[in-house]
Every structure is written in C-alpha cells, then in structure tokens.
C-alpha positions in Angstrom: 22.4 0.7 28.5 20.6 2.5 25.7 22.3 4.7 23.1 25.6 6.6 23.1 25.5 10.2 22.0 28.1 10.9 19.4 27.5 14.7 19.0 25.0 17.4 17.9 25.9 18.6 14.4 23.4 21.1 13.0 21.7 21.1 16.4 20.5 17.5 15.9 21.6 14.8 18.4 23.3 11.8 16.8 23.1 8.5 18.8 24.4 5.0 18.2 22.4 2.1 19.8 24.3 -0.3 21.9 23.4 -3.2 19.6 25.6 -1.6 17.0 28.6 -2.9 19.0 27.3 -6.4 18.5 27.3 -5.8 14.7 30.9 -4.7 14.8 31.9 -7.8 16.9 30.0 -10.1 14.5 31.6 -8.6 11.4 35.1 -8.8 12.9 34.5 -12.5 13.8 33.1 -13.5 10.5 35.8 -11.9 8.4 38.6 -13.0 10.7 37.4 -16.6 10.1 37.5 -15.9 6.4 40.8 -14.1 6.1 42.4 -13.6 9.5 42.4 -10.6 11.9 43.7 -8.1 9.3 40.6 -8.8 7.1 38.4 -8.6 10.2 39.8 -5.1 11.1 39.4 -3.9 7.5 35.8 -5.1 7.5 35.1 -3.2 10.8 36.6 0.0 9.3 34.4 -0.6 6.2 31.3 -0.9 8.3 32.1 2.3 10.2 32.6 4.0 6.8 29.2 2.8 5.6 27.5 4.0 8.7 29.2 7.4 8.3 27.5 7.5 4.9 24.2 6.4 6.5 24.5 9.3 8.9 25.0 11.7 6.1 22.0 10.1 4.4 19.8 10.8 7.5 21.0 14.4 7.6 19.8 14.8 4.1 16.3 13.9 5.3 16.7 16.1 8.5 18.0 19.2 6.9 15.5 19.1 4.0 12.7 18.6 6.6 14.1 21.7 8.5 13.8 23.7 5.2 10.0 22.9 5.3 9.7 23.9 9.0 9.9 20.4 10.4 12.3 19.7 13.2 14.2 16.5 13.8 14.3 15.1 17.3 17.4 13.0 16.8 19.2 10.6 14.5 20.0 7.1 15.9 22.1 4.4 14.2 21.1 0.8 14.6 22.6 -2.4 13.1 20.1 -2.4 10.3 20.5 1.3 9.5 19.8 4.9 10.6 16.6 6.5 11.7 15.9 10.3 11.7 13.0 11.0 14.0 11.1 13.9 12.6 8.6 15.7 14.8 6.0 15.1 12.1 5.6 14.2 8.5 4.5 16.9 6.2 0.9 16.8 5.0 2.1 18.2 1.6 2.9 15.3 -0.8 5.6 17.3 -2.6 7.3 18.2 0.7 7.3 14.5 1.7 8.7 13.7 -1.8 11.6 16.1 -1.4 12.3 15.0 2.2 12.3 11.3 1.0 14.6 11.7 -2.0 17.1 13.9 -0.1 18.6 11.0 1.7 19.4 8.8 -1.4 20.5 12.0 -3.1 23.3 12.4 -0.5 24.4 8.8 -1.3 24.5 9.7 -5.0 26.7 12.6 -4.3 29.0 10.5 -2.1 29.3 7.8 -4.8 30.0 10.4 -7.5 32.8 11.9 -5.4 34.3 8.5 -4.7 34.0 7.6 -8.4 35.8 10.9 -9.3 38.6 10.0 -6.8 39.1 6.6 -8.5 39.1 8.2 -11.9 41.7 10.8 -10.9 43.9 8.1 -9.3 43.6 5.9 -12.4 42.5 3.0 -10.3 41.9 -0.4 -11.9 40.0 -1.8 -9.0 36.7 -1.6 -10.7 37.3 -4.8 -12.7 34.6 -7.4 -12.9 36.5 -9.9 -10.8 37.0 -7.3 -8.0 33.4 -6.3 -7.9 32.3 -9.9 -7.4 34.2 -10.1 -4.1 32.5 -9.3 -0.8 35.3 -6.8 -0.1 37.9 -5.7 -2.6 40.4 -4.4 0.0 40.2 -0.9 -1.6 38.1 1.2 0.8 37.2 3.8 -1.8 35.8 1.1 -4.1 34.0 -0.7 -1.4 32.3 2.5 -0.1 31.4 3.4 -3.7 29.6 0.1 -4.1 28.0 0.5 -0.7 26.6 3.9 -1.6 25.2 2.5 -4.8 23.5 -0.3 -2.9 22.1 2.2 -0.4 20.5 4.2 -3.2 19.0 1.2 -4.9 17.8 -0.3 -1.6 16.3 2.9 -0.2 14.5 3.7 -3.4 12.5 0.4 -3.5 8.9 1.5 -3.8 7.7 0.2 -0.5 7.4 1.4 3.1 9.4 2.1 5.2 12.1 2.8 2.5 12.4 6.2 1.0 11.0 4.9 -2.3 7.8 4.0 -0.5 7.4 7.6 0.7 8.1 8.8 -2.8 5.5 6.4 -4.2 2.9 7.6 -1.6 3.6 11.3 -2.5 3.0 10.5 -6.1 -0.2 8.6 -5.4 -1.8 11.0 -3.0 -3.2 13.4 -5.6 -5.1 10.8 -7.7 -6.1 8.4 -4.9 -5.9 10.1 -1.5 -3.5 9.7 1.4 -5.0 6.6 2.9 -5.2 4.6 -0.4 -1.7 5.8 -1.3 -0.3 4.6 2.1 -2.2 1.3 1.8 -0.6 0.7 -1.6 2.9 1.5 -0.3 2.5 -0.6 2.8 1.2 -3.5 0.8 4.3 -3.4 -1.4 6.4 -3.1 1.7 4.9 -6.3 2.9 5.8 -8.1 -0.3 9.4 -6.9 -0.1 9.5 -7.8 3.6 8.6 -11.4 2.7 11.1 -11.5 -0.1 13.8 -10.2 2.2 13.0 -12.9 4.7 13.0 -15.7 2.2 16.3 -14.5 0.6 17.8 -14.0 4.1 16.8 -17.5 5.2 18.1 -19.2 2.0 21.4 -17.3 2.2 21.7 -17.7 6.0 21.7 -13.9 6.3 20.1 -12.9 9.6 20.5 -9.2 8.9 18.3 -9.4 5.8 15.7 -11.3 7.8 15.7 -8.6 10.5 15.4 -5.9 7.8 12.4 -7.8 6.4 10.7 -8.0 9.8 11.4 -4.3 10.5 10.1 -3.3 7.0 6.8 -5.2 7.6 6.0 -3.8 11.0 7.1 -0.3 10.2 4.9 -0.3 7.1 1.9 -1.5 9.1 2.5 1.1 11.8 2.6 3.8 9.2 -0.7 2.6 7.8 -2.4 2.4 11.2 -1.3 6.0 12.0 -2.7 7.3 8.7 -5.9 5.4 9.2 -6.3 7.0 12.6 -5.5 10.5 11.2 -8.0 10.1 8.5 -10.7 8.9 10.9 -10.1 11.9 13.2 -10.2 14.3 10.2 -13.4 12.9 8.8 -15.2 12.9 12.2 -17.6 15.8 12.5 -18.1 17.1 16.0 -21.7 17.0 17.2 -23.4 19.9 19.0 -25.7 17.3 20.8 -23.9 14.4 22.5 -25.1 10.8 21.8 -26.7 9.5 25.0 -24.1 6.7 25.3 -21.2 9.2 25.3 -22.5 11.6 27.8 -21.3 9.7 30.9 -17.8 9.3 29.4 -17.5 12.9 28.5 -18.8 14.2 31.8 -16.0 12.3 33.5 -13.3 13.5 31.2 -11.3 16.5 32.6 -10.5 19.5 30.5 -7.3 18.6 28.7 -5.7 22.0 28.1 -8.0 24.7 29.5 -11.3 26.3 28.9 -10.5 27.3 25.3 -9.0 24.0 24.1 -10.2 22.8 20.7 -9.1 19.4 19.3 -9.1 15.7 20.1 -7.9 13.7 23.1 -7.7 9.9 23.5 -9.2 8.6 26.7 -7.0 5.5 27.5 -9.4 4.4 30.2 -12.4 4.0 27.9 -10.6 3.5 24.6 -12.4 6.5 23.1 -11.4 9.6 21.2 -13.0 12.7 22.7 -13.5 15.8 20.5 -13.3 19.2 22.3 -14.6 22.6 21.1 -13.7 25.7 23.1 -13.1 23.7 26.2 -16.3 21.6 25.9 -16.5 17.9 25.0 -18.8 17.7 22.0 -18.3 14.2 20.6 -16.7 10.8 21.3 -16.1 7.6 19.3 -14.3 4.4 20.0 -11.0 3.8 18.3 -10.6 0.1 18.7 
C-alpha cells in the first residue's frame, strides 16, 4: 500500500501516505493515556486540522510556482509534513524566493484569520496558562498556535525548510548558486543535529525523524546543484579524448539525429555530451 489520493484541486493531485495513519493512531493512544479517549479524539481532530493547514501551505508553493510557469506533479502528506513535488526549481533566485515564502505566507494568513475570529468572539483562551498546555481544548486557539509554529519552523534559514531556499535566493547574486546552496545545506546540517539532540533528550521521535530528513534532503539538494554546475561548466570538445572514443562509439543516439544535450551512461558511469546527434565529449560523474 502506498498513498491514498484525496482529490485533485487546482488540477494538482493530493495524496496522503499510508504512514500518516500510524501518526493518527500514535496521537490517539498518547493523548488517551493522558486524558482519556475524549482527549485522544480531540488530539486526532487537531492533527487533521494542522495537516489541512499544511496542505494549504503546499498549495501556496504550488500555485506560486505555476505563476512562474512551473508545474507541480503532486502534493503528498507524510507524518513529518507535506511535500509539493515541482517539476523543476526555477533558476531565477527571485522566483525561488517568492515560491519559498508563499507557503509560510499562507500560514500567516490562516493565523491572522483565526486570531480575528478569537477577537470577535471575545475569547479569553489566550491566557499564559492556556498557552503553556500541549492542547488548550479550544481548536481555534490550538490551530492558531500551530500555524505560528509552522511559520517559525519553515522559515529557519536551512535546507530543506523554506527559509533555506530564501537564504539561498538571497546569496546567489553575491556568491553564486553552488556556494549559496552549500551554505544553506551546512546550516541545515546544524539544525538537523540540534533537532536530533532535542528530540532524544525530550524522547520525541518525530523531531528526530525531522532532523534525519532535514540532513539528507539538504545533502541531496547540494549534490544535485553540484552536478548541475558541473554540467553547465563542461565545454563540449570537437575532438574526442582517446579514452572516451570507445565509450561514445558504443552509446546509441538518445533522442534522434538532431539531439543536443547531455545523457548519463549508467553502464560506464559517464556523462555524455551530444551536439546535433553526435557524441562530442564525456566525463566521469563519480
């Protein structure tokens, strides 16, 4: 069993991974132990509300990307959050900036609306004592707090959080894309370690999982940018190096006689550069 499709709003498929059901079961059990089945049911409803806000957050990214001509393959909800799979990331730093901030901006709007509702109702649930509780019992208050946390967490200046992409967008102009990504990924590693330590000390496995995910996602992004920069900087040669000739002669035409671009040869571990249907250069990518 993989993911369950929830719908296709705005032409974008929304899925929930099967492990999300384990999260709901865990939440129900933990809070039922603390306060009985009623608290367990309330906690599950709260989690569902939070992930509804997370879904809107991801649509903020997806619809902003669409504005810049970038399609979104799908949105999938996992126990540690949501992921909008864009077909590509924009090469423009400012487009990446706006795509990144669009998600947290949605949570700011949601928190503002919930705060306005509380103000109109004259609620006194925002007392210091209430805010110190894991759950206040007031769904509007709890979702307001959750959206504030989502904004603060996602704007941390480290990959793969939105703040890391904002940081990279701001650093690209003075330092270049690779150096900017390296800085954001390094900060992501620092935060990942902090998440892991805090999660272990507080016996919070979810925070540990977030730390592990943050570290590997940041390293994956860095590896992808390194590869892209290497391909961009490689100049095709009109005369093939002798060591590459045998490899290229055995490589079939990838997309026809007029293809120009690069193709990875998995058999040899080499990247082959093509110009007008002719293999003109190759280099190892390992």
